[in-house]
Each structure stands twice: as structure tokens, then as C-alpha cells.
C-alpha positions as CSV (number, residue, x, y, z in Angstrom):
1,X,-3.4,15.1,9.0
2,X,-6.9,16.4,9.9
3,X,-7.2,18.5,6.9
4,X,-6.5,15.7,4.5
5,X,-9.2,14.0,2.5
6,X,-10.2,10.4,2.7
7,X,-8.2,9.6,-0.5
8,X,-5.1,11.4,0.7
9,X,-5.1,9.6,4.0
10,X,-5.6,6.3,2.2
11,X,-2.5,7.1,-0.1
12,X,-0.3,7.8,3.0
13,X,-1.5,4.6,4.6
14,X,-0.6,2.6,1.4
15,X,2.8,4.3,1.2
16,X,3.6,3.5,4.8
17,X,2.6,-0.1,4.3
18,X,4.8,-0.4,1.2
19,X,7.7,1.1,3.1
20,X,7.2,-1.5,5.8
21,X,7.4,-4.2,3.1
22,X,10.6,-2.6,1.7
23,X,12.3,-2.6,5.1
24,X,11.2,-6.3,5.8
25,X,12.6,-7.3,2.3
26,X,15.9,-5.5,2.9
27,X,16.3,-6.9,6.3
28,X,15.5,-10.4,5.0
29,X,17.7,-10.3,1.9
30,X,20.7,-8.0,2.8
31,X,21.0,-8.7,6.6
32,X,19.8,-12.3,7.3
33,X,20.7,-13.8,3.9
34,X,23.6,-11.5,2.8
35,X,25.8,-14.6,2.1
36,X,23.2,-15.9,-0.4
37,X,21.8,-12.6,-1.6
38,X,25.0,-10.9,-2.6
39,X,26.9,-13.9,-3.8
40,X,27.5,-14.0,-7.6
41,X,27.3,-17.8,-7.4
42,X,23.9,-18.0,-5.8
43,X,21.5,-20.2,-7.6
44,X,18.2,-18.8,-8.6
45,X,16.2,-20.8,-6.1
46,X,16.9,-18.2,-3.3
47,X,15.5,-15.4,-5.5
48,X,12.7,-17.4,-6.8
49,X,11.5,-18.2,-3.3
50,X,12.0,-14.6,-2.2
51,X,10.0,-13.1,-5.1
52,X,7.3,-15.8,-4.6
53,X,7.0,-14.8,-1.0
54,X,7.2,-11.0,-1.4
55,X,4.2,-10.8,-3.9
56,X,1.7,-12.5,-1.6
57,X,3.1,-10.5,1.3
58,X,2.5,-7.3,-0.5
59,X,-1.0,-8.4,-1.3
60,X,-1.7,-9.4,2.3
61,X,-0.3,-6.2,3.7
62,X,-2.3,-4.1,1.2
63,X,-5.5,-6.0,2.3
64,X,-4.7,-5.5,6.0
65,X,-3.9,-1.8,5.4
66,X,-7.2,-1.4,3.6
67,X,-9.1,-3.1,6.5
68,X,-7.2,-1.3,9.3
69,X,-7.3,2.1,7.5
70,X,-11.2,2.0,7.0
71,X,-11.8,0.8,10.5
72,X,-9.6,3.6,12.0
73,X,-11.0,6.2,9.7
74,X,-14.6,5.2,10.7
75,X,-13.7,5.2,14.3
76,X,-12.0,8.6,14.2
77,X,-14.3,10.5,11.9
78,X,-17.6,8.7,12.6
79,X,-18.2,8.6,8.8
80,X,-19.5,5.4,7.2
81,X,-17.1,3.8,4.7
82,X,-19.3,4.6,1.6
83,X,-16.9,6.8,-0.5
84,X,-18.1,7.2,-3.9
85,X,-15.8,7.5,-7.0
86,X,-16.4,10.3,-9.5
87,X,-14.6,11.1,-12.8
88,X,-11.8,12.9,-10.9
89,X,-11.1,9.7,-8.9
90,X,-11.0,7.6,-12.0
91,X,-8.7,10.0,-13.8
92,X,-6.4,10.1,-10.8
93,X,-6.4,6.3,-10.5
94,X,-5.4,6.0,-14.3
95,X,-2.6,8.6,-13.9
96,X,-1.3,6.9,-10.8
97,X,-1.5,3.5,-12.5
98,X,0.4,4.9,-15.5
99,X,3.2,6.3,-13.2
100,X,3.5,3.1,-11.3
101,X,3.6,0.9,-14.5
102,X,6.2,3.2,-16.1
103,X,8.3,3.0,-12.9
104,X,8.2,-0.7,-13.0
105,X,9.0,-0.9,-16.7
106,X,12.1,1.3,-16.2
107,X,13.2,-1.1,-13.3
108,X,12.6,-4.2,-15.5
109,X,14.6,-2.6,-18.4
110,X,17.4,-1.7,-16.0
111,X,17.4,-5.3,-14.7
112,X,17.6,-6.7,-18.2
113,X,20.4,-4.2,-19.1
114,X,22.3,-5.5,-16.0
115,X,22.2,-9.0,-17.5
116,X,23.2,-7.7,-20.9
117,X,26.3,-6.2,-19.2
118,X,27.1,-9.5,-17.6
119,X,26.4,-8.3,-14.0
120,X,25.8,-11.0,-11.3
121,X,22.2,-12.4,-11.2
122,X,21.5,-10.9,-7.8
123,X,21.6,-7.4,-9.4
124,X,18.9,-8.3,-11.8
125,X,16.6,-9.8,-9.0
126,X,17.1,-7.0,-6.6
127,X,16.4,-4.5,-9.4
128,X,13.2,-6.4,-10.2
129,X,12.0,-6.3,-6.6
130,X,13.1,-2.8,-6.2
131,X,11.1,-1.7,-9.4
132,X,8.0,-3.6,-8.1
133,X,8.2,-1.9,-4.8
134,X,9.1,1.4,-6.2
135,X,6.1,1.2,-8.6
136,X,3.9,0.8,-5.5
137,X,5.4,3.7,-3.8
138,X,5.1,5.8,-7.0
139,X,1.4,4.9,-7.2
140,X,0.8,6.1,-3.6
141,X,2.8,9.3,-4.1
142,X,1.1,10.0,-7.4
143,X,-2.3,9.5,-5.7
144,X,-1.4,11.9,-3.0
145,X,0.1,14.5,-5.5
146,X,-2.9,14.5,-7.7
147,X,-5.4,14.7,-5.0
148,X,-3.4,17.7,-3.4
149,X,-2.9,19.3,-6.7
150,X,-6.6,18.8,-7.7
151,X,-5.6,16.8,-10.7
């Protein structure tokens, strides 16, 4: 990990934080609330509340990851946190965003197809959340890949 650039380490940190949110979501939905989350008769209130809670949770986890990562990076490397962005960084950001948005779009379409095929509503909601979290993971993996590749 010592030969990784700042951007690569940041991508790994965000990927790790996203995986933590995925684990928490799976434990909450499939373990603690399996009778509600996997029931075809479940009302939409459970999933509405779950989705409303996971979005701010993801934002808070990302903010905390950013703060902790920068503090740890500064402590370990003795470098100040002023990292500039050049054209390469902007191009990598655009490509990573494109990959994340495409991942979410595919998941969204799959969730709508599940409803067109008259699958239970929990399939649609779980596909929506999975596509959101997958998009976040794809963003981090794309970032890491493009920085390793050199674009």
C-alpha cells in the first residue's frame, strides 16, 4: 500500500466504506427484518424508510471516510492535504462517474423489469438499493483502475 498514490488510497478507502454500508444494509434488511423484507405482502413503508435512511447513511459514511482518510494520510506521510487536480484527474473522475451512472441505470432498469414481470415489490426495492451501492463501488473501482492504468 506504500507504493499507491493518494488518489488510489482514497479510492480504496471509499470502496471499503461502501462495503461496510452494504454489509450493514444486508444485516438490517435480510437478518433483522427478513420477515418484512422478503415478504411479498410487505407494504412500501418498510422500504421507503429503509431507502430514506440508507441515502443519508451513505453520505455520512463518505464524509467520515474523507475526514478520517485525510487525517490518517497526513499523519502517516507528513504531507499536507493540498492535492491539486489536473486534467488527468478530471478525466478519470468523468469516466468513473460515467461507469457508476451506467451501473445504477442498469440496476434501475432491472428493477423496473422485475415489476413488469410481476415479481414481488421487495425485488424491485432491493435491486434499486443494490444498484445504488454497486454504482458507488464501481466508481471506486473505476477510479483505482484508471489511476493504476494511467488513464
